[in-house]
C-alpha positions in Angstrom: -108.8 -224.6 -138.1 -108.5 -220.9 -137.5 -107.5 -218.6 -140.3 -106.0 -215.3 -139.1 -106.3 -212.0 -141.2 -102.9 -210.7 -140.0 -99.8 -211.2 -142.1 -96.2 -210.9 -141.3 -93.8 -208.6 -143.2 -92.3 -211.7 -144.9 -95.8 -212.9 -146.0 -96.5 -209.4 -147.4 -93.3 -209.6 -149.4 -94.1 -213.1 -150.6 -97.6 -211.9 -151.7 -96.0 -209.3 -154.0 -93.5 -211.9 -155.3 -96.2 -214.5 -156.1 -97.9 -212.0 -158.3 -94.7 -211.6 -160.3 -95.5 -214.2 -162.9 -99.0 -212.8 -163.5 -97.9 -209.2 -163.9 -94.8 -209.4 -166.0 -94.8 -206.8 -168.8 -94.2 -207.6 -172.4 -90.4 -207.4 -172.0 -90.5 -210.0 -169.2 -89.4 -207.5 -166.5 -90.6 -208.1 -162.9 -93.1 -205.7 -161.4 -92.2 -202.8 -159.2 -93.9 -204.6 -156.3 -91.2 -207.2 -156.2 -88.4 -204.7 -155.4 -86.5 -205.4 -152.1 -86.6 -203.1 -149.2 -83.2 -201.6 -149.9 -84.2 -200.4 -153.3 -87.5 -199.2 -152.0 -85.8 -197.2 -149.3 -83.7 -195.4 -151.9 -86.8 -194.6 -153.8 -88.6 -193.3 -150.7 -85.8 -190.7 -150.1 -86.4 -189.2 -153.5 -90.1 -188.6 -152.9 -92.1 -185.5 -151.7 -94.4 -185.7 -148.8 -97.5 -186.2 -150.9 -95.8 -188.9 -153.0 -94.7 -190.7 -149.8 -98.4 -191.3 -148.9 -99.2 -192.4 -152.5 -96.2 -194.8 -152.4 -97.5 -196.4 -149.1 -100.8 -197.2 -150.8 -99.4 -199.3 -153.7 -99.5 -202.6 -151.8 -99.0 -204.0 -148.3 -95.3 -204.7 -148.8 -94.7 -201.1 -149.9 -96.8 -199.8 -147.0 -94.8 -201.8 -144.5 -91.5 -200.4 -145.9 -92.9 -196.9 -145.9 -94.1 -197.1 -142.3 -90.9 -198.6 -141.0 -88.9 -195.7 -142.6 -91.3 -192.8 -142.1 -89.3 -191.1 -139.3 -86.1 -191.2 -141.4 -88.0 -189.9 -144.4 -89.6 -187.0 -142.5 -86.3 -186.1 -140.9 -84.7 -185.8 -144.3 -87.4 -183.4 -145.7 -86.6 -179.7 -145.8 -89.0 -177.3 -144.0 -92.1 -176.5 -146.0 -93.8 -173.1 -146.4 -97.3 -173.1 -145.0 -100.2 -171.1 -146.4 -104.0 -171.0 -146.2 -106.7 -170.4 -148.8 -107.8 -166.8 -149.1 -111.3 -167.8 -150.1 -113.4 -167.5 -147.0 -115.5 -170.6 -147.5 -112.6 -172.9 -148.2 -110.8 -174.7 -145.4 -107.6 -175.7 -147.2 -104.0 -175.3 -146.1 -101.1 -175.9 -148.4 -97.6 -177.2 -147.7 -95.0 -176.5 -150.4 -91.5 -177.8 -150.5 -88.3 -176.4 -152.1 -89.1 -178.1 -155.4 -92.6 -176.5 -155.5 -94.3 -179.8 -154.8 -97.6 -179.0 -153.0 -99.4 -181.0 -150.3 -102.9 -179.7 -149.8 -105.2 -180.8 -146.9 -108.6 -179.8 -145.5 -109.0 -178.3 -142.1 -112.5 -179.1 -140.9 -112.4 -176.7 -138.0 -110.9 -173.7 -139.7 -114.1 -171.7 -140.2 -114.5 -169.1 -137.4 -111.0 -169.6 -136.2 -107.7 -167.8 -136.7 -104.3 -169.5 -137.2 -102.0 -168.6 -134.4 -98.9 -170.8 -134.9 -97.7 -174.4 -134.9 -96.1 -176.9 -132.4 -94.8 -180.4 -132.8 -96.2 -180.8 -136.3 -99.6 -179.4 -135.3 -101.3 -176.3 -136.6 -102.8 -174.2 -133.8 -106.2 -172.7 -134.5 -108.1 -170.4 -132.0 -111.9 -169.7 -132.1 -112.6 -166.3 -130.6 -116.4 -167.0 -130.4 -116.1 -170.4 -128.7 -112.8 -169.6 -127.1 -111.0 -172.9 -127.7 -107.7 -174.0 -129.2 -107.9 -176.7 -131.9 -104.7 -178.4 -132.8 -104.6 -180.3 -136.1 -101.7 -182.3 -137.6 -102.1 -181.6 -141.4 -100.2 -184.8 -142.3 -101.5 -187.4 -139.8 -104.9 -185.7 -139.4 -104.8 -186.2 -135.6 -106.7 -183.5 -133.8 -106.8 -182.2 -130.2 -109.2 -179.7 -128.6 -108.6 -177.5 -125.6 -111.9 -175.7 -124.7 -112.9 -172.7 -122.7 -109.7 -170.6 -122.7 -110.4 -167.8 -120.3 -108.4 -165.0 -121.9 -108.7 -162.8 -124.9 -106.4 -163.7 -127.8 -105.2 -160.8 -130.0 -105.9 -161.0 -133.7 -102.2 -160.8 -134.3 -101.2 -164.5 -134.1 -97.5 -163.7 -133.4 -98.6 -162.8 -129.8 -99.6 -166.4 -129.0 -96.9 -168.9 -128.0 -98.0 -172.5 -127.6 -96.3 -175.8 -126.9 -97.9 -179.3 -127.1 -96.4 -181.9 -124.8 -97.4 -185.4 -123.5 -97.3 -185.7 -119.7 -96.9 -189.3 -118.4 -98.0 -188.2 -114.9 -101.2 -186.7 -116.2 -101.6 -189.5 -118.8 -102.5 -187.2 -121.7 -101.7 -184.4 -124.1 -101.1 -181.0 -122.4 -101.2 -177.6 -124.3 -99.1 -174.9 -122.7 -99.8 -171.4 -123.9 -98.7 -167.8 -123.2 -100.0 -164.7 -124.7 -96.9 -162.8 -125.8 -95.8 -160.0 -123.5 -98.1 -161.0 -120.7 -97.1 -162.6 -117.4 -99.5 -165.6 -117.5 -98.7 -169.1 -118.7 -101.7 -171.4 -118.9 -101.9 -175.1 -119.5 -104.8 -177.6 -120.1 -105.2 -181.3 -120.5 -106.9 -182.3 -123.7 -110.6 -183.3 -123.4 -114.1 -181.9 -123.1 -114.0 -181.6 -119.3 -110.5 -180.3 -119.0 -109.8 -177.0 -117.0 -107.1 -174.4 -117.4 -104.4 -173.9 -114.8 -102.2 -170.8 -114.6 -98.6 -169.8 -113.7 -97.6 -166.2 -113.1 -94.2 -165.0 -114.2 -92.2 -162.2 -112.6 -91.9 -160.6 -116.0 -93.8 -160.8 -119.3 -93.2 -163.8 -121.5 -91.4 -163.6 -124.9 -91.6 -167.3 -125.8 -92.1 -170.9 -124.8 -90.2 -174.0 -126.1 -89.9 -177.7 -125.5 -86.3 -179.0 -125.4 -85.0 -182.4 -124.3 -88.0 -183.4 -122.1 -88.5 -180.0 -120.5 -90.4 -176.7 -121.2 -88.5 -173.4 -121.1 -89.8 -169.9 -121.0 -87.9 -166.7 -122.0 -89.1 -163.5 -120.4 -88.6 -159.8 -121.3 -85.5 -159.7 -119.0 -83.9 -162.3 -121.3 -83.9 -164.9 -118.5 -84.7 -168.5 -118.9 -87.0 -170.5 -116.6 -88.1 -174.1 -116.6 -91.9 -174.5 -116.7 -92.9 -177.4 -114.4 -96.5 -178.6 -114.6 -96.7 -181.5 -112.2 -97.0 -182.3 -109.3 -96.8 -178.7 -108.3 -96.9 -176.1 -111.2 -94.1 -173.6 -110.9 -91.6 -171.6 -112.8 -88.0 -172.3 -111.8 -85.4 -169.7 -112.8 -82.2 -171.3 -114.3 -79.9 -168.4 -113.5 -79.1 -168.1 -117.3 -79.2 -164.6 -118.6 -78.9 -164.1 -122.4 -75.7 -162.0 -122.8 -76.9 -160.2 -125.9 -80.1 -158.6 -124.6 -80.4 -156.3 -127.7 -82.2 -159.0 -129.7 -85.6 -157.8 -130.9 -88.6 -160.2 -131.1 -86.5 -163.0 -129.5 -87.7 -166.6 -129.8 -86.4 -170.0 -128.6 -85.5 -172.7 -131.1 -83.5 -176.0 -131.0 -81.4 -177.9 -133.4 -78.6 -180.5 -133.3 -79.1 -181.1 -129.5 -78.7 -177.4 -128.7 -81.1 -174.6 -127.6 -80.8 -171.2 -129.2 -82.3 -167.7 -128.8 -83.0 -166.2 -132.2 -83.9 -162.6 -133.1 -83.0 -159.3 -134.8 -80.4 -157.0 -133.5 -80.3 -153.2 -133.6 -78.8 -153.3 -137.2 -81.9 -155.2 -138.4 -79.8 -158.3 -138.9 -80.8 -161.8 -137.7 -78.7 -163.5 -135.1 -78.6 -166.6 -132.9 -77.3 -167.2 -129.4 -76.5 -170.7 -128.1 -77.5 -171.6 -124.6 -74.7 -173.4 -122.7 -76.4 -175.6 -120.0 -73.1 -177.0 -118.9 -71.7 -173.6 -117.9 -75.2 -172.2 -117.1 -74.7 -169.3 -119.4 -75.3 -168.2 -123.0 -72.5 -168.0 -125.5 -72.6 -164.8 -127.5 -72.5 -165.3 -130.4 -72.2 -168.9 -131.6 -68.9 -169.4 -133.3 -70.0 -172.1 -135.8 -72.8 -170.0 -137.2 -71.7 -170.3 -140.8 -72.6 -174.0 -140.7 -76.3 -173.1 -140.1 -79.2 -171.8 -142.1 -82.1 -170.2 -140.2 -85.7 -170.6 -141.2 -87.3 -167.3 -140.0 -91.1 -167.1 -139.6 -93.2 -164.0 -139.3 -95.3 -166.0 -136.7 -92.2 -166.9 -134.6 -91.9 -170.5 -135.5 -88.3 -170.3 -136.8 -85.5 -172.8 -136.3 -81.8 -173.1 -137.1 -80.8 -176.0 -139.3 -77.5 -177.4 -140.3 -76.7 -176.7 -143.9 -75.8 -180.3 -144.5 -79.1 -181.4 -142.9 -81.4 -179.6 -145.2 -79.4 -178.9 -148.4 -81.7 -176.5 -150.2 -81.2 -175.5 -153.8 -80.4 -171.8 -154.6 -84.0 -171.4 -155.9 -85.3 -171.9 -152.4 -83.2 -169.0 -151.1 -84.3 -166.7 -153.9 -88.0 -167.5 -153.4 -88.0 -166.9 -149.7 -85.9 -163.7 -149.5 -82.5 -165.3 -148.7 -80.4 -162.9 -146.7 -77.5 -163.0 -144.3 -77.7 -162.2 -140.6 -74.5 -161.4 -138.7 -73.2 -160.1 -135.4 -70.5 -157.8 -134.1 -67.8 -160.3 -134.9 -69.2 -160.6 -138.5 -70.3 -164.3 -138.2 -72.8 -164.9 -140.9 -76.1 -166.8 -140.8 -78.1 -167.8 -143.9 -81.7 -167.0 -143.4 -84.9 -167.9 -145.2 -88.0 -165.9 -144.5 -91.7 -167.0 -144.8 -95.0 -166.3 -143.1 -94.9 -169.8 -141.6 -92.6 -172.8 -141.8 -93.7 -176.3 -141.2 -91.1 -178.9 -140.1 -92.0 -182.4 -141.4 -89.5 -184.0 -139.0 -91.8 -183.0 -136.1 -94.8 -184.8 -137.7 -94.6 -188.0 -135.7 -92.5 -186.7 -132.8 -94.0 -186.8 -129.3 -92.8 -184.1 -126.9 -92.7 -186.4 -123.8 -92.1 -184.6 -120.6 -89.4 -185.9 -118.2 -91.2 -185.8 -114.9 
C-alpha cells in the first residue's frame, strides 16, 4: 500500500475541521482554522501585504485559500511607497501602505549597487563596478541577473528606463533597457552566458513601457514605436504623434486597458494624454480625467489609477503631497508624489510578449 504525501484542498479543510474538537476554547467556540473559504476571503481583503503572508502560514487550509486568491488580493492593494535604508551596511528596503503598515525585506545584492527603478514588481539594481543589472522581487524574492552591460549608467537613476518581459520564442526572461535621452535600446536574455543586443532609434528615447503583449518606446519627438525583439530586432514607428508635445519629462503608463503619456506641462501642472490605437492618434487631453488619481514618481514609475480602484484615505494624500494637475480645458487630475511607488498588483504578473 502506497501512502502519498500530497493532500487535496478538501483533505486540508478536513484536517482543520478534525482538530476542532481538540481546540475548542473555554466558551465552546470553534477555532479560526475551521472557517470556510468565503469568510476567509473577506478576512484576506482586510489584510496588509505583510499580514497576508502571515495569514498563509497559519495552516495548510488557510495557505490554500490565500494562494488561490493572491492575485485578487494584490490587485486590491493600493500602491505602496518604496524606500531604502540610509545606513550603508544595511540592505533593507521598506514598502509602506496608506495605513502606515510596513513590509521590510532584505536585498542581498544591494551593496555596491544603485537603485535605478522598477518593472513588473521587480526592483532594478545596477552595479557600476561589475556592470550588471540585478532584478529582485521584494515580495516573492525571485531574482534575475543580466551581466556585462556595455554602457555607462548615470548616477541619476531617473535616466534608466527598464522593462522586464517573458519571450516565448526565446524561452526566457528578457530585460529591455534604455538610457534616457540616448538613442540606444538594449536587451538581454537572463543567464550567465547571455549577451546584449542593441537597437538604434532615430531620436533619443524618453521611455519604454510594456502594454498588452507589446513593448513601446516614446522618443524626444513624442512619437511612439513598437519595440520588436524576435525574430529580427527592430523599431516599428506607429504613426502616432502625441498631440501635446509640451509635456516635460514624459513617461508611458497604463491603466484600465489604456495607454497614457504622463508629464508636466509648461504651467508646472501634471497632465495625462490617452493614446487611441483605434484611431492611431492621441487624444488631448483625456476627458474623463477627474475619475483618475495619478501616482507620480521622481524615478518615473508613475501610473494613473481609477479613484474607485484604489480608494485612498485623505491621510494618504496629505502625506504624499496631494495636488491637482490640469490642462488647458481645466480637467483635473489628483496626484500623489513619492520618490518611488511600488504596485503590488504587478507582483505576480508576467509580461508575456505576443510574438
